[in-house]
Each structure stands twice: as C-alpha cells, then as structure tokens.
Short mmCIF file of the C-alpha atoms (twelve columns), coordinates in Angstrom:
data_MODEL
# 
_entry.id   MODEL 
# 
loop_
_atom_site.group_PDB 
_atom_site.id 
_atom_site.type_symbol 
_atom_site.label_atom_id 
_atom_site.label_alt_id 
_atom_site.label_comp_id 
_atom_site.label_asym_id 
_atom_site.label_seq_id 
_atom_site.Cartn_x 
_atom_site.Cartn_y 
_atom_site.Cartn_z 
_atom_site.pdbx_PDB_model_num 
ATOM 1   C CA . MET A 1   9.981  -3.822 89.311 1 
ATOM 2   C CA . ASP A 2   13.770 -5.279 89.324 1 
ATOM 3   C CA . PHE A 3   15.539 -1.990 89.200 1 
ATOM 4   C CA . GLU A 4   19.007 -4.688 88.483 1 
ATOM 5   C CA . LYS A 5   17.563 -6.598 85.576 1 
ATOM 6   C CA . ILE A 6   16.642 -3.220 83.827 1 
ATOM 7   C CA . GLY A 7   20.066 -2.033 84.672 1 
ATOM 8   C CA . GLY A 8   21.634 -4.972 83.357 1 
ATOM 9   C CA . HIS A 9   19.494 -4.976 79.675 1 
ATOM 10  C CA . ASN A 10  20.504 -1.102 79.643 1 
ATOM 11  C CA . ALA A 11  23.683 -1.609 79.881 1 
ATOM 12  C CA . ALA A 12  23.392 -4.588 77.448 1 
ATOM 13  C CA . VAL A 13  21.941 -2.165 75.083 1 
ATOM 14  C CA . ARG A 14  24.698 0.571  75.098 1 
ATOM 15  C CA . GLY A 15  27.312 -2.529 75.024 1 
ATOM 16  C CA . TYR A 16  25.518 -3.505 71.461 1 
ATOM 17  C CA . ILE A 17  25.151 -0.252 70.063 1 
ATOM 18  C CA . LEU A 18  28.774 0.183  70.543 1 
ATOM 19  C CA . ARG A 19  30.197 -3.247 68.634 1 
ATOM 20  C CA . MET A 20  27.792 -2.435 66.010 1 
ATOM 21  C CA . LEU A 21  29.467 0.573  65.864 1 
ATOM 22  C CA . VAL A 22  32.256 -0.868 65.568 1 
ATOM 23  C CA . LYS A 23  31.608 -3.011 62.696 1 
ATOM 24  C CA . GLY A 24  30.338 0.026  60.476 1 
ATOM 25  C CA . TYR A 25  32.330 1.970  57.955 1 
ATOM 26  C CA . HIS A 26  35.162 4.092  59.513 1 
ATOM 27  C CA . ASN A 27  32.983 3.183  63.151 1 
ATOM 28  C CA . ALA A 28  30.038 4.432  62.187 1 
ATOM 29  C CA . LEU A 29  26.423 3.454  61.422 1 
ATOM 30  C CA . ALA A 30  23.033 5.129  60.583 1 
ATOM 31  C CA . VAL A 31  20.626 5.698  63.592 1 
ATOM 32  C CA . ARG A 32  17.846 3.829  61.815 1 
ATOM 33  C CA . ARG A 33  20.257 0.989  60.858 1 
ATOM 34  C CA . ILE A 34  21.011 0.855  64.465 1 
ATOM 35  C CA . SER A 35  17.251 0.754  65.379 1 
ATOM 36  C CA . ASN A 36  16.298 -1.214 63.066 1 
ATOM 37  C CA . SER A 37  18.505 -3.947 64.344 1 
ATOM 38  C CA . PHE A 38  17.261 -3.730 68.165 1 
ATOM 39  C CA . VAL A 39  13.789 -4.121 67.021 1 
ATOM 40  C CA . ARG A 40  14.645 -7.188 64.746 1 
ATOM 41  C CA . ASP A 41  16.334 -8.741 67.384 1 
ATOM 42  C CA . GLY A 42  13.685 -8.093 69.862 1 
ATOM 43  C CA . LEU A 43  15.917 -5.539 72.259 1 
ATOM 44  C CA . ALA A 44  13.228 -2.607 71.998 1 
ATOM 45  C CA . SER A 45  10.019 -2.389 70.901 1 
ATOM 46  C CA . ASP A 46  10.042 1.625  70.291 1 
ATOM 47  C CA . PRO A 47  12.817 2.245  67.052 1 
ATOM 48  C CA . ASP A 48  13.528 5.563  68.929 1 
ATOM 49  C CA . ILE A 49  16.398 4.775  70.800 1 
ATOM 50  C CA . TRP A 50  17.451 8.437  72.239 1 
ATOM 51  C CA . GLU A 51  18.194 7.152  76.118 1 
ATOM 52  C CA . PRO A 52  20.941 4.741  75.120 1 
ATOM 53  C CA . LEU A 53  22.380 6.913  72.618 1 
ATOM 54  C CA . LYS A 54  22.486 10.230 74.981 1 
ATOM 55  C CA . TYR A 55  24.219 7.961  77.639 1 
ATOM 56  C CA . LEU A 56  26.862 7.082  74.983 1 
ATOM 57  C CA . TYR A 57  26.898 10.251 74.051 1 
ATOM 58  C CA . ASP A 58  27.658 11.809 77.286 1 
ATOM 59  C CA . MET A 59  29.701 9.508  78.296 1 
ATOM 60  C CA . ARG A 60  31.958 11.066 74.956 1 
ATOM 61  C CA . PHE A 61  32.261 7.403  73.294 1 
ATOM 62  C CA . ILE A 62  29.771 8.497  70.146 1 
ATOM 63  C CA . GLU A 63  29.509 11.289 68.386 1 
ATOM 64  C CA . PHE A 64  26.650 12.377 65.577 1 
ATOM 65  C CA . THR A 65  28.486 13.462 62.238 1 
ATOM 66  C CA . ASN A 66  25.967 16.339 61.626 1 
ATOM 67  C CA . LYS A 67  27.222 18.214 64.726 1 
ATOM 68  C CA . LYS A 68  23.038 19.484 64.671 1 
ATOM 69  C CA . ILE A 69  22.004 15.947 65.491 1 
ATOM 70  C CA . THR A 70  21.598 15.648 69.207 1 
ATOM 71  C CA . PRO A 71  20.643 12.091 70.504 1 
ATOM 72  C CA . ASP A 72  17.153 13.039 70.703 1 
ATOM 73  C CA . THR A 73  16.745 13.924 67.471 1 
ATOM 74  C CA . ALA A 74  18.990 11.834 65.740 1 
ATOM 75  C CA . TYR A 75  16.192 9.461  64.922 1 
ATOM 76  C CA . ARG A 76  13.670 11.724 63.485 1 
ATOM 77  C CA . GLN A 77  16.781 13.174 61.122 1 
ATOM 78  C CA . ASP A 78  18.507 10.398 59.913 1 
ATOM 79  C CA . GLY A 79  21.520 10.928 62.376 1 
ATOM 80  C CA . VAL A 80  24.899 8.792  61.765 1 
ATOM 81  C CA . ALA A 81  26.527 8.339  64.842 1 
ATOM 82  C CA . ARG A 82  30.476 6.969  65.452 1 
ATOM 83  C CA . LEU A 83  32.736 6.410  67.743 1 
ATOM 84  C CA . THR A 84  35.556 8.845  68.820 1 
ATOM 85  C CA . THR A 85  38.496 8.045  69.740 1 
ATOM 86  C CA . LYS A 86  37.173 7.889  74.018 1 
ATOM 87  C CA . GLY A 87  35.056 5.116  72.663 1 
ATOM 88  C CA . VAL A 88  37.448 2.889  70.423 1 
ATOM 89  C CA . HIS A 89  40.015 3.213  73.807 1 
ATOM 90  C CA . PHE A 90  37.396 1.788  75.908 1 
ATOM 91  C CA . ILE A 91  36.247 -1.133 73.736 1 
ATOM 92  C CA . GLU A 92  39.956 -1.746 73.211 1 
ATOM 93  C CA . GLY A 93  40.541 -1.795 76.393 1 
ATOM 94  C CA . GLY A 94  38.129 -4.578 77.169 1 
ATOM 95  C CA . GLY A 95  35.308 -1.967 79.025 1 
ATOM 96  C CA . ASP A 96  34.793 -1.002 82.587 1 
ATOM 97  C CA . PRO A 97  31.966 -2.993 84.702 1 
ATOM 98  C CA . LYS A 98  31.605 0.440  86.865 1 
ATOM 99  C CA . SER A 99  30.640 2.197  83.367 1 
ATOM 100 C CA . GLY A 100 27.485 0.404  82.634 1 
ATOM 101 C CA . ILE A 101 28.267 -0.613 79.291 1 
ATOM 102 C CA . ASP A 102 27.984 -4.792 78.919 1 
ATOM 103 C CA . LEU A 103 30.492 -5.438 75.615 1 
# 
C-alpha cells in the first residue's frame, strides 16, 4: 500500500470539495451534489464522503447550514456545506502545502 499516493489522493479530494464550494451560491452546496460529482468523476465509489468533510470541518474551513448536521450525517440528512471565512482566506491565500489539502 502506497501511503504517499493515498495521502495525495485524499489531499486532492479535500481540495476538490473546497473548489466546488467556491463555485456554489454564497460558497455553499448540498453535500449530495458534491458527492454525486465525486462518484461521477471517479474520485469516490461510496457517495458518503464524511471523511474529507470531517477533515475540512475540523480545520474550520467548512460548516453546515444546519447546526444539527455533522460530517458523518451530512449525506444522509441532505446537509448543506459552506465555506467559512477561514476557508475563504485559505483559498485566497493559495493554500498551504502542509495542510493536507491540494488546491
């Protein structure tokens, strides 16, 4: 198992989520829409993308419009994720290679 390759894929997935949110209305999108794009583009086989959402949520780059939604329930409960101010600043600053996110 090539951990460097897996880490690079995970960083690309997290960056993909952030780039999608930038394109959403008011920097927000339904988690199902993000998930469907992942499956369609071959980035994920399972539509429940809670792991990259949790990473971004824990970094405080995203939040959910409903406070009862968590990263692990966002897909099942039709959650809407949006960029936080910190997330917007991260993207506008070009990211940080040490963050584990490939913009």
